[in-house]
C-alpha positions as CSV (number, residue, x, y, z in Angstrom):
1,X,63.6,122.1,123.0
2,X,62.4,119.5,120.5
3,X,61.6,120.2,116.8
4,X,58.9,118.0,115.2
5,X,59.3,116.3,111.8
6,X,56.3,114.4,110.3
7,X,57.4,111.1,108.6
8,X,56.0,110.8,105.1
9,X,55.5,107.7,102.9
10,X,58.7,106.7,101.3
11,X,58.8,107.2,97.5
12,X,61.5,107.1,94.9
13,X,60.8,110.8,93.9
14,X,60.9,112.2,97.5
15,X,64.0,110.2,98.3
16,X,66.0,110.8,95.1
17,X,68.3,113.4,96.6
18,X,69.5,111.0,99.2
19,X,69.6,107.6,97.5
20,X,67.6,104.9,95.8
21,X,64.4,103.2,96.9
22,X,64.5,99.4,96.3
23,X,61.1,98.0,95.4
24,X,59.5,95.9,92.7
25,X,57.4,98.5,91.0
26,X,56.0,98.4,87.5
27,X,56.5,95.6,85.1
28,X,59.8,93.6,85.4
29,X,62.6,94.5,83.1
30,X,62.7,90.9,81.9
31,X,61.5,87.5,82.8
32,X,64.0,84.9,83.8
33,X,64.0,81.3,85.1
34,X,61.8,79.9,82.3
35,X,59.4,82.9,82.6
36,X,58.7,82.2,86.3
37,X,60.7,85.1,87.8
38,X,60.4,88.8,87.0
39,X,63.7,90.7,87.2
40,X,63.5,94.3,88.3
41,X,67.1,95.1,87.2
42,X,69.8,97.4,88.6
43,X,67.7,99.3,91.3
44,X,70.6,100.9,93.2
45,X,73.7,102.9,92.4
46,X,76.4,101.2,94.5
47,X,79.5,103.4,95.1
48,X,82.5,102.3,97.0
49,X,86.1,103.6,97.5
50,X,88.9,101.3,98.3
51,X,87.6,98.1,99.9
52,X,85.2,95.5,98.9
53,X,81.5,94.9,98.8
54,X,80.1,93.0,101.8
55,X,76.7,91.8,103.0
56,X,76.0,91.8,106.7
57,X,73.0,91.0,108.7
58,X,71.8,93.6,111.3
59,X,69.4,92.8,114.0
60,X,68.1,96.1,115.4
61,X,65.9,96.7,118.4
62,X,62.4,98.1,117.4
63,X,61.8,101.8,117.9
64,X,58.5,103.6,118.2
65,X,56.9,106.8,117.2
66,X,57.3,109.5,118.3
67,X,61.0,108.9,117.9
68,X,63.7,111.3,119.3
69,X,66.4,112.0,116.8
70,X,69.5,113.3,118.4
71,X,72.2,111.9,116.0
72,X,72.8,111.2,112.3
73,X,75.7,109.5,110.5
74,X,77.3,109.3,107.2
75,X,79.8,107.1,105.4
76,X,82.2,109.0,103.2
77,X,83.8,105.9,101.5
78,X,80.7,104.0,100.4
79,X,77.0,103.8,100.0
80,X,75.0,101.7,102.4
81,X,72.0,99.6,101.4
82,X,69.3,98.3,103.8
83,X,67.0,95.4,102.7
84,X,64.4,94.3,105.3
85,X,64.2,90.6,106.0
86,X,60.6,91.1,107.4
87,X,57.3,92.4,106.2
88,X,56.9,95.4,108.4
89,X,57.1,99.2,108.0
90,X,60.3,100.9,109.2
91,X,61.5,104.5,109.7
92,X,64.0,106.0,107.3
93,X,65.7,109.4,108.3
94,X,67.9,111.4,106.0
95,X,69.3,115.0,106.0
96,X,70.9,117.2,103.3
97,X,74.5,118.3,103.7
98,X,74.9,122.0,104.5
99,X,78.5,122.8,104.6
100,X,79.7,119.6,106.1
101,X,76.9,119.4,108.7
102,X,73.5,117.9,108.4
103,X,70.6,120.2,107.5
104,X,67.0,119.7,108.6
105,X,66.2,116.0,108.5
106,X,63.4,114.4,106.6
107,X,61.7,111.2,107.7
108,X,59.9,108.5,105.7
109,X,58.0,105.4,106.5
110,X,59.2,102.6,104.4
111,X,56.4,100.0,103.7
112,X,56.8,96.2,103.5
113,X,58.8,95.4,100.3
114,X,60.8,98.7,100.4
115,X,64.6,98.9,101.0
116,X,66.8,101.9,100.6
117,X,70.3,102.6,99.4
118,X,71.9,105.7,101.0
119,X,74.3,107.2,98.5
120,X,77.9,107.8,99.7
121,X,78.3,110.6,102.2
122,X,74.6,111.1,102.8
123,X,73.6,112.0,106.4
124,X,71.1,109.4,107.7
125,X,69.5,108.2,111.0
126,X,70.4,104.9,112.5
127,X,68.4,101.7,111.6
128,X,64.9,102.1,113.0
129,X,62.5,99.1,112.6
130,X,59.1,99.8,114.0
131,X,58.4,96.2,114.8
132,X,60.2,93.1,115.8
133,X,62.1,91.4,114.2
134,X,64.5,94.1,113.2
135,X,66.4,91.9,110.7
136,X,68.0,93.6,107.6
137,X,70.5,92.6,105.0
138,X,73.0,95.4,104.7
139,X,75.3,95.9,101.7
140,X,78.2,98.2,102.3
141,X,81.9,98.8,102.1
142,X,84.2,96.5,104.0
143,X,87.7,97.9,104.2
144,X,90.4,99.5,106.3
145,X,90.1,103.0,107.7
146,X,87.3,104.9,109.2
147,X,84.1,105.1,107.1
148,X,81.8,106.6,109.8
149,X,81.1,110.3,110.7
150,X,78.5,111.0,113.5
151,X,76.8,114.3,114.2
152,X,74.9,115.0,117.4
153,X,72.2,117.7,117.4
154,X,72.2,120.3,120.2
155,X,68.4,120.3,120.0
156,X,66.9,117.0,119.1
157,X,64.1,116.4,116.6
158,X,60.9,114.5,117.3
159,X,59.8,112.2,114.4
160,X,56.0,111.7,114.3
161,X,53.7,109.7,112.0
162,X,52.6,112.0,109.1
163,X,49.2,112.1,107.6
């Protein structure tokens, strides 16, 4: 039996319990480079346990809607930031923690120019670009020891396009 979740537009307010939305909204915090570049300063709360900050490039296969969600993951030792290297919408899935297990997931459609930072230990879906290329710069913890916990749902969810 599949349960349906409608993906909503990604916004900082709707995503606040799970992490940070990275986007250049509002006026820049300051102008730099002889006034030719606006700096939108300190847009993510990076949080890492032992290890170091690393930047990787992910190249994910495109997914489509409706999307079957049967697994989420989380990283107990560090946040994970996804910055698209394309100008296409992409699917963002998160779930609250309910006693060490994921609760009912929420889904968002990130628009061109939006990235996300999942806070440490937040349940989230795998990387889901909706179009090729699926290139993302990913900022996360690089270090020894496991930093991945996966949870498989007995009854999958179906993610659809919201209104």
